[in-house]
N, CA, C and O of each residue as an XYZ file, in Angstrom:
688
protein
N     -45.506     59.179     -6.608
C     -43.896     57.921     -6.338
C     -43.176     59.102     -6.333
O     -43.337     60.204     -6.858
N     -42.295     58.576     -5.572
C     -41.068     59.535     -5.148
C     -40.081     58.744     -5.953
O     -40.245     57.596     -5.541
N     -38.995     58.715     -7.024
C     -38.191     57.046     -7.617
C     -36.573     57.698     -6.518
O     -35.905     58.730     -6.455
N     -36.593     56.242     -5.791
C     -35.149     56.016     -5.696
C     -34.007     55.489     -5.996
O     -34.024     54.546     -6.788
N     -32.979     55.859     -5.559
C     -31.706     55.056     -5.717
C     -30.976     54.411     -4.178
O     -31.192     54.697     -3.000
N     -30.179     53.575     -4.736
C     -30.098     52.390     -3.244
C     -28.265     53.527     -3.648
O     -27.537     53.659     -4.632
N     -28.280     54.085     -2.184
C     -26.734     54.288     -2.232
C     -26.004     53.434     -1.256
O     -24.793     53.300     -1.082
N     -27.108     52.843     -0.613
C     -26.137     51.650      0.481
C     -25.928     51.460      1.649
O     -26.340     52.349      2.394
N     -25.302     50.396      2.225
C     -25.596     49.862      3.457
C     -24.970     50.547      4.512
O     -23.797     50.911      4.579
N     -26.159     50.726      5.582
C     -25.210     51.697      6.999
C     -24.988     50.791      7.832
O     -26.061     50.257      8.114
N     -23.718     50.109      8.651
C     -23.836     49.424      9.519
C     -23.397     50.174     10.734
O     -22.543     51.060     10.757
N     -24.018     49.754     11.640
C     -24.282     50.651     13.187
C     -24.903     49.783     14.210
O     -25.915     49.176     14.561
N     -22.554     50.383     14.712
C     -21.625     49.470     15.848
C     -22.798     48.443     16.962
O     -23.939     48.630     17.383
N     -22.180     47.776     17.051
C     -23.356     46.759     18.637
C     -24.798     46.432     17.607
O     -25.402     45.508     18.151
N     -25.690     46.970     16.051
C     -26.523     46.292     15.950
C     -26.035     45.367     14.809
O     -25.122     45.582     14.013
N     -27.156     43.879     14.944
C     -26.953     43.010     14.093
C     -27.998     43.525     13.163
O     -27.278     43.561     12.165
N     -28.736     43.797     12.892
C     -29.123     44.781     12.176
C     -28.607     45.604     10.935
O     -27.871     46.537     11.253
N     -28.813     45.470      9.753
C     -27.807     47.419      8.807
C     -28.978     47.900      8.733
O     -30.054     47.641      9.273
N     -28.644     48.578      8.046
C     -29.825     50.223      7.282
C     -29.388     50.342      6.051
O     -28.328     50.879      5.730
N     -30.545     49.623      4.991
C     -30.425     50.734      3.837
C     -31.319     51.677      3.503
O     -32.524     51.882      3.653
N     -30.131     52.337      2.869
C     -30.012     53.345      2.662
C     -30.748     53.833      1.090
O     -30.627     53.367     -0.043
N     -31.487     54.901      1.605
C     -32.372     54.852     -0.131
C     -32.462     56.185     -0.096
O     -32.845     56.777      0.913
N     -32.038     56.920     -1.447
C     -32.029     58.720     -1.495
C     -32.983     58.676     -2.460
O     -33.193     57.730     -3.219
N     -33.672     59.923     -2.413
C     -34.365     60.489     -3.732
C     -33.289     60.443     -4.954
O     -32.074     60.389     -4.761
N     -33.947     60.473     -6.334
C     -33.296     60.322     -7.061
C     -32.771     61.466     -8.110
O     -31.993     61.471     -9.064
N     -33.689     62.544     -7.369
C     -34.234     63.761     -8.669
C     -33.982     64.793     -6.553
O     -34.945     65.530     -6.344
N     -33.214     64.790     -5.681
C     -33.650     65.257     -4.926
C     -32.805     64.893     -3.278
O     -32.120     63.870     -3.293
N     -32.836     65.456     -2.320
C     -32.199     65.037     -1.055
C     -32.086     64.258      0.433
O     -31.331     64.289      1.405
N     -33.669     63.324     -0.115
C     -34.420     63.054      0.509
C     -33.484     61.517      0.941
O     -33.184     60.791     -0.007
N     -33.219     61.249      1.831
C     -33.450     59.562      2.734
C     -33.887     59.341      3.305
O     -34.395     59.933      4.258
N     -33.887     57.676      2.736
C     -35.393     56.390      3.286
C     -34.645     56.011      3.855
O     -33.654     55.742      3.176
N     -34.471     55.647      5.677
C     -33.311     54.793      5.945
C     -35.029     52.725      6.099
O     -36.245     52.559      6.194
N     -34.083     52.100      6.034
C     -35.259     50.943      6.325
C     -33.961     49.508      7.179
O     -32.866     49.186      6.715
N     -34.525     49.034      8.271
C     -33.360     48.252      9.344
C     -33.623     47.591      8.020
O     -34.319     47.905      7.054
N     -32.608     46.272      8.372
C     -33.332     45.091      7.694
C     -31.595     44.216      8.141
O     -30.598     44.908      8.347
N     -31.558     42.820      8.208
C     -31.282     41.852      8.481
C     -29.897     41.842      7.254
O     -29.608     42.173      6.104
N     -29.287     41.113      8.661
C     -27.387     41.227      8.117
C     -27.115     40.406      6.820
O     -26.103     40.555      6.135
N     -28.499     39.192      6.449
C     -27.573     38.264      5.623
C     -28.084     39.271      4.089
O     -27.156     39.480      3.307
N     -29.749     39.967      3.616
C     -30.617     40.664      2.755
C     -29.037     41.436      3.105
O     -27.966     40.922      2.782
N     -29.147     42.515      3.693
C     -27.844     43.566      2.844
C     -26.281     42.838      2.881
O     -25.532     43.729      2.482
N     -25.463     41.618      3.182
C     -25.033     41.196      2.389
C     -25.443     40.680      1.143
O     -24.549     40.555      0.305
N     -26.352     40.418      0.892
C     -27.563     39.977     -0.351
C     -26.870     41.505     -1.201
O     -25.884     41.619     -1.929
N     -27.812     42.455     -0.754
C     -27.798     43.318     -1.718
C     -26.774     43.758     -1.763
O     -26.759     44.607     -2.655
N     -25.438     43.630     -1.078
C     -24.329     44.776     -1.276
C     -23.693     43.547     -1.922
O     -22.919     44.113     -2.694
N     -23.555     42.580     -2.068
C     -23.556     42.184     -3.653
C     -23.398     41.845     -4.545
O     -22.567     41.183     -5.166
N     -24.803     42.618     -4.755
C     -25.221     42.544     -6.597
C     -24.745     43.669     -6.021
O     -23.594     43.778     -6.445
N     -24.974     44.525     -5.324
C     -24.556     46.468     -6.247
C     -22.854     46.267     -6.332
O     -22.167     47.035     -7.005
N     -22.243     45.069     -5.516
C     -20.600     45.383     -6.571
C     -20.119     44.744     -7.664
O     -19.010     44.619     -8.184
N     -21.972     44.113     -8.036
C     -21.138     43.278     -9.136
C     -20.739     41.563     -9.205
O     -20.843     40.804    -10.169
N     -20.175     41.232     -7.590
C     -19.798     40.028     -7.745
C     -21.578     38.783     -7.565
O     -22.612     38.927     -6.913
N     -21.074     37.667     -8.541
C     -21.970     36.550     -8.009
C     -21.927     35.820     -7.405
O     -20.769     35.817     -6.987
N     -22.487     35.001     -6.948
C     -22.348     33.929     -6.247
C     -22.070     32.173     -6.551
O     -22.759     32.283     -7.566
N     -21.686     30.728     -6.561
C     -21.896     29.991     -7.224
C     -22.843     29.706     -7.286
O     -23.039     29.216     -8.398
N     -23.875     29.706     -6.566
C     -24.913     28.816     -6.897
C     -25.901     29.971     -6.323
O     -25.586     30.899     -5.578
N     -27.058     29.699     -6.813
C     -28.205     31.422     -7.106
C     -28.369     31.225     -5.039
O     -28.021     30.318     -4.283
N     -29.035     32.526     -4.806
C     -29.145     33.148     -3.785
C     -31.017     32.792     -3.776
O     -31.568     32.377     -4.796
N     -31.868     33.066     -2.332
C     -33.147     32.988     -2.782
C     -33.531     33.903     -3.919
O     -34.072     33.726     -5.011
N     -32.964     35.143     -3.141
C     -33.021     36.573     -4.231
C     -32.813     36.478     -5.691
O     -33.350     37.170     -6.556
N     -31.710     35.246     -5.884
C     -31.622     34.985     -7.650
C     -32.789     34.616     -7.958
O     -33.572     35.288     -8.629
N     -32.986     33.600     -7.529
C     -33.930     32.567     -7.717
C     -34.948     32.811     -8.524
O     -35.189     32.585     -9.709
N     -36.013     33.794     -6.816
C     -36.893     34.695     -7.200
C     -36.866     35.758     -8.360
O     -37.829     36.073     -9.059
N     -35.569     36.258     -8.436
C     -35.675     37.141     -9.372
C     -35.713     36.810    -11.048
O     -36.211     37.447    -11.976
N     -34.876     35.384    -11.004
C     -35.142     34.577    -12.296
C     -37.011     33.989    -12.465
O     -37.606     34.125    -13.535
N     -37.549     33.487    -11.464
C     -38.703     32.819    -11.230
C     -39.840     34.215    -12.005
O     -40.522     34.295    -13.027
N     -39.661     34.743    -11.333
C     -40.523     36.543    -12.230
C     -40.277     37.093    -13.521
O     -41.015     37.527    -14.405
N     -38.473     36.899    -13.340
C     -38.107     37.140    -15.312
C     -39.097     36.182    -15.773
O     -40.085     36.906    -15.902
N     -39.417     35.130    -16.068
C     -39.164     34.100    -16.633
C     -40.944     33.772    -16.551
O     -41.372     33.168    -17.535
N     -41.851     34.084    -15.596
C     -43.395     33.214    -15.816
C     -44.028     35.165    -15.196
O     -44.690     35.649    -16.115
N     -43.980     35.616    -14.639
C     -43.864     36.823    -14.526
C     -44.314     37.796    -14.720
O     -44.983     38.534    -13.997
N     -43.933     37.896    -15.880
C     -44.030     39.023    -17.154
C     -42.806     39.883    -16.810
O     -41.821     39.532    -16.160
N     -43.143     41.503    -17.571
C     -42.731     42.081    -17.551
C     -42.692     42.705    -15.913
O     -43.773     43.027    -15.420
N     -41.525     42.851    -15.159
C     -41.323     43.881    -14.165
C     -41.299     45.451    -14.343
O     -40.660     46.322    -14.931
N     -41.997     45.351    -13.786
C     -41.984     47.468    -13.795
C     -41.708     47.823    -13.208
O     -40.998     48.815    -13.367
N     -41.997     47.366    -12.046
C     -40.928     48.545    -10.914
C     -41.279     48.084     -9.668
O     -42.336     47.455     -9.623
N     -40.493     48.278     -8.349
C     -40.980     48.084     -7.137
C     -41.106     49.962     -6.287
O     -40.481     50.998     -6.513
N     -42.223     49.617     -5.304
C     -42.576     50.359     -5.253
C     -42.786     49.183     -3.096
O     -43.212     48.128     -2.625
N     -41.898     50.873     -2.572
C     -42.475     51.083     -0.574
C     -43.217     51.809     -0.565
O     -42.978     52.945     -0.975
N     -44.272     51.494     -0.152
C     -45.977     51.773     -0.480
C     -46.283     51.981      0.770
O     -47.253     52.690      1.040
N     -45.459     51.363      1.829
C     -46.809     51.550      3.131
C     -45.310     51.563      4.389
O     -44.207     51.168      4.013
N     -45.542     52.062      5.809
C     -45.808     52.149      6.585
C     -46.284     52.553      8.395
O     -46.416     53.544      9.114
N     -46.387     51.307      8.456
C     -46.905     50.847      9.808
C     -46.505     49.820     10.863
O     -45.836     48.789     10.803
N     -46.941     50.255     11.539
C     -46.716     50.154     13.265
C     -44.914     49.771     12.639
O     -44.545     48.654     12.276
N     -44.160     50.863     12.661
C     -42.591     50.676     12.288
C     -42.602     49.704     11.803
O     -41.868     48.951     12.444
N     -43.059     49.193     10.929
C     -43.283     48.526      9.774
C     -43.569     48.652      8.420
O     -44.687     48.881      7.958
N     -41.650     48.367      7.247
C     -42.485     48.408      5.745
C     -42.915     47.701      5.348
O     -43.027     46.544      5.752
N     -43.471     48.401      3.990
C     -44.889     47.181      2.880
C     -44.150     47.810      2.126
O     -43.913     49.005      2.305
N     -43.231     46.518      0.312
C     -43.363     46.639     -0.951
C     -43.964     46.399     -1.248
O     -44.725     45.887     -0.427
N     -44.383     46.407     -2.478
C     -44.996     45.734     -3.727
C     -44.655     45.742     -4.871
O     -45.140     46.723     -5.436
N     -43.681     44.758     -5.925
C     -43.196     44.050     -7.264
C     -44.945     44.004     -8.059
O     -45.992     43.373     -7.919
N     -44.135     45.622     -9.318
C     -45.898     45.738     -9.566
C     -44.712     45.115    -11.333
O     -43.542     45.295    -11.671
N     -46.235     44.192    -12.112
C     -45.503     43.883    -13.011
C     -46.523     43.573    -14.061
O     -47.716     43.374    -13.831
N     -46.010     43.551    -15.106
C     -47.268     43.284    -16.365
C     -47.068     41.883    -17.118
O     -46.228     41.291    -17.796
N     -48.575     41.685    -16.491
C     -48.442     39.949    -18.022
C     -50.043     39.971    -18.841
O     -51.182     40.293    -18.503
N     -49.491     39.516    -19.906
C     -51.229     39.961    -20.229
C     -51.682     40.956    -20.630
O     -52.908     41.075    -20.628
N     -51.024     41.793    -21.012
C     -51.877     43.465    -20.741
C     -52.300     43.980    -19.285
O     -52.981     44.977    -19.045
N     -51.880     43.295    -18.588
C     -52.306     43.447    -17.125
C     -51.953     43.716    -15.963
O     -52.130     42.871    -15.085
N     -51.264     45.168    -15.613
C     -51.188     45.128    -14.272
C     -51.256     44.468    -13.107
O     -52.202     44.992    -12.518
N     -50.683     43.398    -12.252
C     -49.679     42.732    -11.765
C     -49.677     43.209    -10.186
O     -49.310     44.379    -10.289
N     -49.906     42.925     -8.628
C     -49.037     43.679     -7.946
C     -48.505     42.201     -6.848
O     -49.413     41.574     -6.303
N     -47.395     41.867     -6.669
C     -47.377     40.874     -5.392
C     -46.512     41.432     -4.159
O     -45.587     42.078     -4.652
N     -46.424     41.449     -2.616
C     -46.714     42.332     -1.948
C     -45.128     41.079     -1.375
O     -45.217     39.856     -1.278
N     -44.156     41.727     -1.166
C     -42.942     41.687     -0.717
C     -41.757     42.494      0.303
O     -41.235     43.558     -0.031
N     -41.493     41.878      1.408
C     -40.880     42.563      1.886
C     -39.951     43.693      1.826
O     -38.950     43.010      1.608
N     -39.405     45.166      1.857
C     -38.280     45.604      1.093
C     -37.413     45.041      1.094
O     -37.526     44.291      0.125
N     -36.681     44.893      1.477
C     -35.164     43.586      1.372
C     -34.924     42.635      0.050
O     -33.930     42.275     -0.580
N     -36.487     42.388     -0.059
C     -36.463     41.417     -0.638
C     -37.081     42.160     -2.036
O     -37.146     41.360     -2.970
N     -37.388     43.064     -2.252
C     -38.263     44.101     -3.204
C     -36.881     45.289     -3.775
O     -36.725     45.936     -4.811
N     -36.324     45.185     -2.902
C     -34.903     45.909     -3.665
C     -34.268     45.165     -3.912
O     -33.856     45.308     -5.063
N     -34.015     44.597     -3.584
C     -32.622     42.674     -3.798
C     -33.834     43.143     -5.444
O     -33.361     44.076     -6.092
N     -34.557     42.838     -5.748
C     -35.223     41.769     -7.082
C     -34.973     43.346     -7.963
O     -34.429     42.958     -8.997
N     -35.072     44.609     -8.047
C     -35.210     45.418     -8.054
C     -34.143     45.740     -8.256
O     -34.215     46.359     -9.318
N     -32.891     45.734     -7.850
C     -31.012     45.459     -8.692
C     -30.660     44.761     -9.451
O     -29.894     45.010    -10.382
N     -31.400     43.292     -9.055
C     -30.867     42.298    -10.198
C     -31.491     42.529    -11.183
O     -31.030     42.023    -12.206
N     -33.009     43.518    -11.351
C     -32.931     42.468    -13.193
C     -33.339     44.846    -13.454
O     -34.031     45.322    -14.355
N     -32.683     45.582    -12.446
C     -32.008     47.176    -13.174
C     -33.654     47.897    -12.863
O     -33.445     49.090    -13.084
N     -34.846     47.787    -12.549
C     -36.201     48.270    -12.116
C     -36.080     49.793    -11.665
O     -34.991     50.074    -11.164
N     -36.675     50.452    -11.723
C     -37.231     51.630    -10.931
C     -37.542     51.332     -9.736
O     -38.068     50.220     -9.721
N     -37.452     51.912     -8.454
C     -37.584     51.104     -7.316
C     -37.731     53.037     -6.935
O     -36.913     53.946     -7.074
N     -39.459     53.016     -6.320
C     -40.234     54.178     -6.078
C     -40.371     54.274     -3.861
O     -39.828     53.531     -3.043
N     -40.745     54.762     -3.763
C     -41.570     55.237     -1.975
C     -42.538     56.208     -2.578
O     -42.327     57.131     -3.365
N     -43.912     55.687     -1.896
C     -44.935     56.968     -2.151
C     -44.058     57.459     -1.366
O     -43.028     57.035     -0.843
N     -44.922     58.916     -1.363
C     -45.025     59.826     -0.559
C     -45.301     60.642      0.375
O     -44.772     61.685      0.756
N     -46.736     59.695      0.908
C     -46.747     58.972      2.290
C     -45.669     58.155      3.312
O     -45.539     57.922      4.514
N     -45.101     57.923      2.249
C     -44.111     56.749      3.467
C     -42.812     57.392      4.031
O     -42.119     57.018      4.977
N     -42.648     58.580      3.106
C     -41.411     59.638      3.026
C     -41.450     60.316      4.259
O     -40.506     60.522      5.022
N     -43.718     60.945      4.499
C     -43.904     61.778      4.766
C     -43.624     60.556      6.198
O     -42.566     59.933      6.284
N     -44.663     60.409      7.126
C     -44.191     59.015      7.548
C     -43.114     59.422      8.989
O     -43.100     60.021     10.064
N     -41.979     58.274      7.706
C     -40.811     58.995      8.361
C     -40.431     59.622      9.269
O     -40.076     59.449     10.435
N     -40.605     60.726      8.266
C     -40.162     62.438      8.663
C     -40.833     62.314      9.642
O     -40.215     62.293     10.707
N     -42.185     62.196      9.680
C     -42.359     62.679     10.811
C     -42.257     61.797     12.428
O     -42.262     62.333     13.536
N     -42.209     60.987     12.260
C     -41.339     59.880     13.321
C     -40.205     60.696     14.771
O     -39.126     61.268     14.611
N     -40.747     60.522     15.713
C     -39.872     60.885     16.534
C     -38.782     59.740     17.180
O     -37.714     60.205     17.578
N     -38.983     58.330     17.301
C     -38.803     57.380     17.581
C     -38.361     56.238     17.370
O     -39.087     55.679     18.192
N     -37.603     55.196     16.827
C     -37.119     54.281     16.424
C     -37.695     53.103     16.918
O     -37.367     52.578     17.981
N     -38.837     52.551     15.898
C     -39.773     51.612     16.433
C     -38.330     49.926     16.575
O     -37.121     49.839     16.361
N     -39.397     48.951     17.028
C     -38.479     47.110     17.358
C     -38.954     46.324     16.622
O     -39.290     45.259     17.141
N     -39.275     46.560     14.552
C     -39.938     45.723     13.806
C     -38.549     45.120     13.108
O     -37.586     45.869     13.272
N     -38.292     43.992     12.416
C     -37.276     43.465     11.747
C     -36.734     44.215     10.689
O     -35.683     43.889     10.137
N     -37.984     46.083     10.099
C     -38.283     46.783      8.919
C     -38.457     48.186      9.438
O     -39.588     48.521      9.089
N     -37.948     49.061     10.030
C     -38.075     49.811     10.853
C     -37.233     51.473     10.442
O     -36.065     51.565     10.065
N     -38.025     52.440     10.609
C     -36.689     54.147      9.738
C     -35.849     54.260     11.223
O     -35.773     53.574     12.242
N     -35.421     55.200     10.857
C     -34.849     55.504     11.887
C     -34.525     56.700     11.116
O     -34.536     56.596      9.890
N     -34.119     58.285     11.878
C     -34.059     59.574     11.365
C     -32.927     59.600     10.625
O     -32.025     58.976     11.185
N     -32.668     59.997      9.758
C     -31.702     60.277      8.706
C     -30.694     61.778      9.387
O     -31.000     62.964      9.515
N     -29.634     61.131      9.650
C     -28.301     61.974     10.667
C     -27.392     62.538      9.818
O     -26.573     61.780      9.297
N     -27.339     64.330      9.430
C     -26.598     65.240      8.583
C     -25.426     64.084      8.696
O     -25.362     63.158      9.504
N     -24.370     64.489      7.455
C     -22.825     63.758      7.940
C     -22.310     64.434      8.816
O     -21.815     63.843      9.776
N     -22.276     65.671      8.760
C     -21.086     66.533      9.523
C     -21.834     66.542     10.660
O     -21.191     67.306     11.381
N     -23.056     66.076     11.461
C     -23.679     66.061     13.177
C     -22.471     65.717     13.814
O     -21.615     65.429     12.977
N     -22.060     65.634     15.023
C     -21.711     64.643     15.755
C     -22.956     63.991     16.115
O     -24.183     64.086     16.161
N     -21.444     62.926     16.456
C     -22.917     61.302     17.268
C     -21.632     61.246     18.468
O     -20.565     61.815     18.695
N     -22.632     60.000     19.149
C     -21.669     59.863     20.150
C     -21.439     58.560     20.068
O     -22.202     57.890     19.371
N     -20.309     57.904     20.784
C     -19.917     56.847     19.801
C     -20.482     55.481     21.386
O     -20.402     55.733     22.588
N     -20.821     54.606     20.961
C     -20.766     53.942     22.112
C     -19.713     53.507     22.973
O     -19.637     53.365     24.193
N     -18.630     53.269     21.677
C     -17.502     52.801     22.331
C     -16.851     53.370     23.155
O     -16.284     52.886     24.135
N     -16.928     55.321     22.519
C     -16.394     55.840     24.008
C     -17.111     55.827     24.939
O     -16.631     55.014     25.729
N     -17.850     56.181     25.269
C     -19.269     56.192     26.632
C     -18.561     54.851     27.057
O     -18.770     54.579     28.239
N     -17.784     53.960     26.390
C     -18.183     52.777     27.400
C     -16.283     52.728     27.507
O     -15.516     51.845     27.891
N     -16.170     53.423     27.237
C     -14.244     53.601     27.683
C     -14.286     54.754     28.796
O     -14.095     54.581     30.000
N     -14.637     56.221     28.019
C     -15.511     56.860     30.325
C     -16.024     56.544     30.760
O     -16.273     57.346     31.659
N     -16.798     55.357     30.903
C     -17.409     54.790     32.239
C     -16.278     53.960     32.726
O     -16.126     54.023     33.946
N     -15.423     53.177     32.069
C     -14.020     52.300     32.876
C     -13.644     53.006     34.272
O     -13.603     54.235     34.218
N     -13.359     52.394     35.544
C     -12.661     53.233     35.665
C     -11.635     52.088     36.576
O     -11.920     51.232     37.414
N     -10.072     52.621     35.847
C      -8.633     52.126     36.922
C      -9.194     50.945     37.605
O      -9.067     49.856     37.046
N      -9.904     51.031     38.945
C      -9.395     50.209     39.404
C     -10.503     48.542     38.922
O     -10.377     47.659     39.770
N     -11.134     48.297     38.125
C     -11.929     47.838     37.175
C     -10.290     46.739     36.574
O     -10.330     45.554     36.905
N      -9.486     47.043     36.059
C      -8.096     46.640     35.600
C      -7.376     45.829     37.669
O      -6.663     44.957     38.164
N      -7.862     46.448     37.861
C      -6.805     45.941     39.065
C      -6.885     44.514     39.426
O      -8.018     44.333     39.872
N      -6.254     43.489     39.439
C      -6.584     42.108     39.934
C      -6.672     41.925     41.324
O      -7.626     41.250     41.713
N      -5.584     42.551     42.492
C      -5.753     42.517     43.880
C      -6.627     42.435     43.844
O      -6.990     41.280     44.068
N      -7.858     43.520     43.536
C      -9.333     43.525     43.735
C     -10.620     42.498     43.841
O     -11.660     42.489     44.498
N      -9.994     41.610     42.823
C     -10.872     40.899     43.143
C     -11.023     39.654     44.135
O     -12.112     39.095     44.264
């Protein structure tokens, strides 16, 4: 297992979903997981130290896990199958380890709230690295793009595709 840190949330123009950016704690590898905008906002809020006047679902879950599930040991993103990531919340209760299935976005939100380590299985990093295209599931991988790489902009492409005649009201 590789320990990861949450680097932040990436926003792509024209995308409803957001990209959760995880980085290898003792290395240079990144993992990107597409998540919903509500989940992204929740993770960003926790990372910035903001709180809500009322608990969110993730706040409630973290509180219940802390009070009734025993000691949360770690969160593990343990699989990538058919473009979907899977995660487990690992906890100790009555001197036994237990695991509970979770969406990666929820598992990461719990890890941040409870300040427990976040891990990714090596096989998940290998599968993500070997992918050649982005899938269509709600939590999917995208190949990392180096920060200094040139990226085509959807906005620039749109502007370049316009014809001046498109703005001439007399031609309509």
